[in-house]
C-alpha positions as CSV (number, residue, x, y, z in Angstrom):
1,M,-9.6,-0.2,-11.0
2,W,-10.9,2.1,-8.3
3,F,-10.6,5.3,-10.4
4,L,-10.1,6.3,-14.1
5,L,-6.8,6.3,-15.9
6,P,-5.9,9.3,-18.0
7,M,-7.0,9.4,-21.6
8,V,-4.2,8.1,-23.9
9,A,-3.0,10.8,-26.2
10,G,-2.8,10.2,-29.9
11,V,-5.0,7.1,-30.0
12,S,-7.2,6.8,-33.0
13,L,-10.7,6.2,-31.7
14,S,-12.9,3.7,-33.5
15,D,-16.0,1.8,-32.6
16,A,-15.0,-1.2,-34.7
17,R,-14.8,-4.4,-32.8
18,W,-13.3,-7.7,-34.0
19,V,-14.1,-11.0,-32.3
20,H,-12.4,-14.3,-33.1
21,P,-14.6,-16.4,-35.4
22,L,-14.5,-19.4,-33.0
23,C,-16.2,-17.4,-30.3
24,Q,-20.0,-17.3,-30.0
25,P,-22.1,-14.5,-28.5
26,L,-23.2,-15.2,-25.0
27,D,-26.9,-14.3,-24.5
28,I,-27.0,-13.3,-20.9
29,S,-28.3,-10.3,-19.0
30,C,-25.6,-9.8,-16.4
31,D,-21.8,-10.2,-16.0
32,G,-21.7,-12.6,-13.0
33,P,-20.2,-13.8,-10.8
34,F,-22.0,-17.2,-11.3
35,V,-22.3,-20.5,-9.6
36,V,-24.1,-23.7,-10.6
37,L,-26.6,-24.9,-8.1
38,Q,-27.4,-28.6,-7.3
39,D,-30.3,-28.7,-9.9
40,G,-28.1,-27.2,-12.6
41,S,-29.5,-23.7,-12.5
42,L,-27.4,-20.6,-12.2
43,A,-27.1,-18.2,-9.3
44,T,-25.5,-14.8,-8.9
45,V,-25.4,-12.0,-6.4
46,D,-25.8,-8.2,-7.1
47,S,-26.4,-5.2,-4.9
48,K,-30.1,-6.2,-4.5
49,G,-29.4,-9.8,-3.5
50,F,-29.2,-13.4,-4.5
51,R,-30.8,-14.4,-7.9
52,V,-31.4,-17.6,-9.7
53,S,-31.7,-18.3,-13.5
54,K,-33.4,-21.3,-15.0
55,D,-32.6,-20.3,-18.6
56,D,-28.8,-20.0,-18.6
57,G,-28.7,-16.4,-17.5
58,K,-31.2,-14.8,-19.9
59,T,-33.7,-14.0,-17.1
60,W,-33.3,-14.0,-13.3
61,S,-35.6,-14.4,-10.3
62,D,-36.4,-11.5,-7.9
63,P,-33.6,-11.0,-5.5
64,T,-33.3,-12.4,-2.0
65,P,-31.4,-9.8,0.2
66,V,-27.9,-10.8,1.1
67,C,-26.0,-7.8,2.5
68,E,-25.0,-4.1,2.0
69,G,-21.9,-3.0,0.2
70,V,-21.9,-5.1,-3.0
71,S,-21.1,-3.0,-6.1
72,D,-22.9,-3.5,-9.4
73,E,-20.5,-1.1,-11.2
74,E,-17.1,-2.3,-10.2
75,P,-16.0,-5.6,-11.9
76,A,-13.9,-8.1,-10.0
77,S,-15.2,-6.9,-6.7
78,H,-17.2,-9.9,-5.5
79,Y,-17.2,-13.7,-6.2
80,L,-19.6,-16.5,-5.3
81,L,-18.6,-20.1,-4.6
82,R,-20.7,-23.2,-4.0
83,T,-18.7,-25.7,-1.9
84,R,-18.8,-29.4,-2.4
85,N,-21.0,-29.6,0.8
86,G,-23.5,-27.1,-0.8
87,T,-22.5,-24.0,1.2
88,L,-22.7,-20.7,-0.7
89,V,-19.8,-18.4,0.1
90,M,-19.4,-14.8,-1.1
91,V,-16.2,-12.8,-0.7
92,Y,-16.7,-9.1,-1.6
93,L,-15.3,-5.6,-1.5
94,N,-17.6,-3.8,1.0
95,F,-18.3,-0.3,-0.5
96,V,-20.0,0.9,2.6
97,G,-17.7,3.7,3.8
98,R,-15.3,3.3,0.9
99,H,-12.8,6.2,0.7
100,F,-9.7,6.7,-1.5
101,E,-7.5,9.7,-1.3
102,W,-4.0,10.0,-2.7
103,D,-1.4,12.6,-1.7
104,E,0.3,13.5,-5.0
105,Q,3.0,15.6,-3.3
106,R,4.1,12.7,-1.1
107,K,3.0,10.0,-3.6
108,E,1.3,8.2,-0.7
109,P,-2.2,7.1,0.2
110,K,-4.0,9.2,2.9
111,E,-4.4,7.4,6.2
112,D,-8.2,7.2,6.0
113,C,-8.3,5.2,2.8
114,R,-10.8,2.4,3.2
115,L,-12.3,-0.4,1.1
116,E,-12.5,-3.6,3.3
117,V,-12.9,-7.2,2.2
118,W,-15.8,-9.0,3.8
119,A,-17.2,-12.6,3.5
120,I,-20.7,-14.0,4.0
121,R,-22.3,-17.4,3.6
122,S,-25.5,-19.3,3.2
123,V,-26.2,-22.9,4.3
124,D,-29.8,-23.1,3.0
125,G,-29.3,-22.5,-0.7
126,G,-29.3,-18.7,-0.6
127,K,-32.5,-18.2,1.4
128,T,-30.7,-16.7,4.4
129,W,-27.1,-15.4,4.9
130,I,-25.0,-15.6,8.0
131,D,-21.5,-14.9,9.4
132,N,-21.0,-11.6,7.6
133,Q,-17.6,-10.5,8.6
134,R,-14.5,-8.5,7.7
135,V,-11.6,-10.6,6.5
136,L,-9.2,-7.8,5.5
137,D,-9.2,-4.2,6.7
138,G,-7.6,-1.1,5.1
139,Y,-7.9,-0.4,1.4
140,N,-8.1,-3.3,-1.0
141,A,-9.4,-3.4,-4.5
142,N,-10.2,-5.9,-7.4
143,F,-9.3,-9.5,-7.2
144,F,-9.7,-12.4,-9.6
145,A,-10.6,-15.8,-8.0
146,L,-12.5,-17.6,-5.3
147,I,-11.8,-21.3,-5.3
148,Q,-12.2,-24.5,-3.2
149,T,-9.2,-26.8,-3.2
150,R,-9.2,-30.6,-3.1
151,S,-8.7,-30.4,0.7
152,G,-11.9,-28.4,1.1
153,R,-10.1,-25.1,1.9
154,I,-11.6,-21.9,0.4
155,V,-9.0,-19.5,-0.9
156,A,-9.2,-16.0,-2.3
157,P,-6.2,-13.9,-3.5
158,L,-6.3,-10.2,-2.5
159,Q,-4.4,-7.0,-3.0
160,H,-3.8,-4.4,-0.3
161,L,-2.7,-0.7,-0.4
162,T,0.3,0.1,1.8
163,S,2.6,3.1,2.5
164,N,6.2,4.2,2.6
165,P,6.4,4.0,-0.3
166,G,2.8,3.9,-1.5
167,R,2.2,0.7,-3.4
168,L,0.2,-2.5,-3.6
169,I,1.0,-5.8,-2.0
170,T,-0.7,-9.2,-2.3
171,C,-1.9,-12.0,0.0
172,S,-4.5,-14.7,0.2
173,V,-7.2,-15.4,2.7
174,Y,-8.5,-18.9,3.4
175,S,-11.1,-20.8,5.3
176,D,-11.2,-24.4,6.5
177,D,-14.7,-24.4,7.8
178,E,-16.9,-23.5,4.8
179,G,-16.4,-19.7,5.2
180,K,-17.2,-19.5,8.9
181,T,-13.8,-18.2,9.9
182,W,-10.8,-16.8,7.9
183,Q,-7.1,-16.5,8.1
184,R,-4.5,-14.5,6.1
185,S,-1.3,-15.6,4.4
186,N,2.1,-13.7,4.4
187,W,2.4,-10.6,2.2
188,I,3.9,-10.7,-1.2
189,D,5.8,-7.4,-1.8
190,L,7.5,-6.7,-5.1
191,G,8.2,-3.0,-4.3
192,G,7.2,-0.2,-6.6
193,H,5.9,3.3,-5.9
194,G,2.5,4.5,-7.1
195,H,-1.2,3.8,-6.8
196,H,-1.0,1.3,-9.6
197,D,2.4,-0.2,-8.8
198,G,3.6,-3.3,-6.9
199,A,2.0,-6.8,-6.8
200,F,-1.7,-6.6,-7.2
201,E,-5.0,-7.8,-8.7
202,P,-4.0,-11.4,-8.3
203,T,-5.6,-14.5,-9.7
204,L,-5.0,-18.1,-8.8
205,A,-5.7,-21.8,-9.5
206,E,-5.0,-25.2,-8.0
207,L,-2.4,-27.3,-9.8
208,S,-2.6,-31.0,-10.4
209,D,-0.4,-31.9,-7.4
210,G,-2.4,-29.6,-5.0
211,R,0.0,-26.6,-5.1
212,L,-1.5,-23.2,-5.7
213,L,-0.3,-20.9,-8.5
214,M,-0.9,-17.2,-8.3
215,L,-0.4,-14.7,-11.1
216,M,-0.1,-11.0,-10.1
217,R,-0.5,-7.9,-12.1
218,T,2.7,-5.7,-12.1
219,S,4.2,-2.7,-14.0
220,L,7.1,-4.9,-14.9
221,D,6.0,-6.0,-18.4
222,Q,4.8,-9.5,-17.2
223,F,2.9,-11.3,-14.6
224,W,4.9,-12.3,-11.6
225,Q,3.9,-15.7,-10.1
226,A,3.9,-17.2,-6.6
227,V,3.5,-20.8,-5.6
228,S,2.1,-22.1,-2.3
229,T,2.7,-25.7,-1.2
230,D,0.4,-25.5,1.7
231,G,-2.9,-24.4,0.3
232,G,-2.3,-20.6,0.4
233,R,-1.1,-20.3,4.0
234,Y,2.4,-19.3,2.8
235,W,3.8,-18.1,-0.5
236,R,7.5,-18.8,-0.6
237,I,8.3,-19.3,-4.3
238,I,8.0,-15.9,-6.0
239,Q,9.4,-15.2,-9.4
240,P,8.7,-13.7,-12.9
241,S,6.2,-15.8,-14.8
242,G,7.6,-15.2,-18.3
243,I,4.0,-14.4,-19.4
244,D,4.1,-10.9,-21.0
245,A,1.4,-8.6,-19.8
246,S,0.5,-5.0,-19.7
247,N,-0.3,-3.2,-16.5
248,S,-3.7,-5.0,-16.4
249,P,-5.1,-8.1,-14.6
250,G,-5.8,-11.6,-15.9
251,Y,-8.1,-14.4,-14.9
252,L,-6.6,-17.9,-14.3
253,L,-8.9,-20.9,-14.1
254,R,-8.4,-24.7,-13.8
255,L,-10.9,-26.4,-16.1
256,Q,-12.6,-29.7,-15.6
257,S,-10.3,-31.2,-18.2
258,G,-7.3,-30.4,-16.0
259,R,-6.0,-27.7,-18.2
260,L,-5.3,-24.2,-17.1
261,V,-6.7,-21.3,-19.1
262,L,-5.6,-17.7,-18.8
263,V,-7.4,-14.6,-20.3
264,W,-5.5,-11.3,-20.2
265,N,-4.2,-8.1,-21.9
266,R,-0.8,-8.8,-23.4
267,L,2.1,-6.3,-23.3
268,H,1.6,-5.3,-26.9
269,P,-1.2,-5.6,-29.4
270,E,-0.9,-8.4,-31.9
271,G,1.7,-7.5,-34.6
272,S,2.6,-4.1,-33.2
273,E,4.2,-2.3,-30.2
274,W,2.5,-0.4,-27.5
275,Q,4.2,2.7,-26.3
276,K,4.7,2.9,-22.5
277,S,3.2,5.8,-20.5
278,D,5.2,7.7,-17.9
279,W,2.4,8.4,-15.4
280,R,4.4,9.2,-12.3
281,Q,1.5,8.9,-9.8
282,H,0.6,5.5,-11.1
283,T,4.0,3.8,-11.3
284,E,7.6,4.4,-10.5
285,F,8.7,3.7,-14.0
286,P,7.0,3.9,-17.4
287,S,4.5,1.1,-18.0
288,S,2.4,-0.4,-20.8
289,W,-1.4,0.2,-20.4
290,H,-2.4,-1.8,-23.5
291,R,-6.1,-2.9,-23.1
292,E,-7.4,-3.0,-26.7
293,E,-7.1,-6.8,-27.0
294,L,-8.0,-9.7,-24.8
295,S,-5.9,-12.9,-25.4
296,I,-6.3,-16.5,-24.3
297,A,-3.9,-19.3,-23.7
298,F,-4.0,-22.9,-22.3
299,S,-1.6,-25.0,-20.4
300,E,-1.5,-28.8,-20.1
301,D,1.4,-29.0,-17.7
302,D,0.4,-26.8,-14.7
303,G,1.6,-23.5,-16.2
304,R,5.1,-24.6,-17.1
305,T,4.3,-24.0,-20.8
306,W,1.4,-22.4,-22.6
307,T,-0.1,-22.6,-26.0
308,K,0.6,-19.6,-28.3
309,P,-1.7,-16.8,-27.2
310,M,-4.6,-16.1,-29.4
311,T,-6.6,-12.8,-29.6
312,L,-10.2,-13.3,-28.5
313,A,-11.4,-9.8,-29.3
314,K,-10.1,-6.3,-30.3
315,Q,-11.4,-2.9,-29.7
316,R,-9.2,-0.3,-31.4
317,G,-9.1,2.9,-29.5
318,G,-11.2,1.4,-26.7
319,Q,-10.8,-1.1,-23.9
320,L,-11.5,-4.8,-23.2
321,S,-10.1,-5.7,-19.8
322,Y,-10.8,-7.1,-16.3
323,P,-11.9,-10.5,-17.6
324,Y,-14.1,-13.0,-15.8
325,L,-14.0,-16.7,-16.7
326,F,-16.7,-19.2,-15.8
327,E,-17.0,-22.9,-17.0
328,R,-20.7,-23.3,-17.4
329,R,-20.4,-26.9,-18.5
330,P,-17.3,-29.1,-19.1
331,G,-15.4,-27.4,-21.9
332,E,-17.9,-24.5,-22.3
333,L,-16.2,-21.3,-21.1
334,W,-17.9,-18.0,-20.6
335,V,-15.6,-15.0,-21.1
336,I,-16.8,-11.6,-20.0
337,A,-14.9,-8.3,-20.0
338,G,-15.6,-6.3,-16.9
339,F,-14.5,-3.1,-18.7
340,A,-15.6,-3.0,-22.3
341,F,-15.6,0.5,-23.9
342,Q,-15.5,1.7,-27.5
343,K,-13.4,4.8,-26.5
344,F,-11.1,3.9,-23.7
345,W,-13.4,4.9,-20.8
346,E,-16.4,6.0,-22.9
347,D,-19.2,4.4,-24.8
348,P,-19.8,1.1,-23.0
349,L,-20.3,-1.9,-25.3
350,P,-20.5,-5.3,-23.4
351,L,-18.3,-8.2,-24.4
352,R,-19.8,-11.6,-23.4
353,L,-18.5,-14.6,-25.3
354,K,-18.9,-18.4,-25.3
355,V,-15.7,-20.3,-26.0
356,E,-15.4,-24.0,-26.7
357,E,-12.2,-25.3,-25.0
358,E,-11.3,-28.0,-27.4
359,A,-11.8,-25.9,-30.5
360,F,-9.5,-23.2,-29.2
361,V,-6.9,-25.7,-28.0
362,R,-6.8,-27.3,-31.5
363,E,-6.5,-23.9,-33.1
364,A,-3.8,-22.8,-30.8
365,K,-1.8,-26.0,-31.5
366,R,-2.3,-25.5,-35.3
367,V,-1.1,-21.9,-35.1
368,S,1.9,-23.0,-33.0
369,A,2.8,-25.6,-35.5
370,G,2.7,-23.0,-38.3
371,Q,0.1,-24.8,-40.3
């Protein structure tokens, strides 16, 4: 998120990490975001510019400048997409002029809060970048998708800080001309009061019938979901998802197999209960901030049902959160924790994993069957 959470009292700190034996270590030197170029090589963008890797992310080319404002420290703050026509599009939080200030007495954001969402594109494979523009003003923070639908529309789900009462609301922005111009959807507002309350840090994927499914972080013990029947222009079906979740974001991705995959922090650790914290500036009511485990689940029916969640990794006393998912090759998933600490917000220890889709689906079905 955009500032640190309080240290949890009474947590036993340990640097021990457990990783599911079906996972493999991912030998890469950065955390993305990634796209696959026409020749099969990888590309990414960081604060210095556009880079290409010919060896699956182990080493990278010198950067080609793109724009100012991209953050290397904040996960889930920019994404890169290569359209079917070959256009590269980046949607990013522009940290130039970023300012956040919260009035604790009023429990409201100050009027000059600013973290704008911008977009930029390249039509020559990343050599030059054009049409750099603001797509959402005000204060907006982390988001968890940038997709192109079957119609060719580019869609990103975004969160936005609003007032009276201070809370977060969600929308999507979309482009029908390869990122040249952008429009915004209606707002999704679940209420709440606090700088980590409301409907926020959304992720989305396209369903098999062309609808869009969005999952939103909340303080309500589960993701809430929204469905759009018109490619993200309007969100009119809004309801609880039934997927238990702590006050942390998830990443939703449609795989080339047609399955959906979700990686997130569940409401409670596996086999135990996580005590809620009553942080009044964060949320209106007590909320779970469990981030010691990352879990994964798959859906074969557009999110109506999910496999039994399985824990990918555990960091007792620490944090594994703000996941990023990338399908490098069909069925080969890269899972990266944007925040990976041994002691809550201290002692960084990266988590970069390779997950084979079919192996995990088989294991999930075996576990669900009680074998």
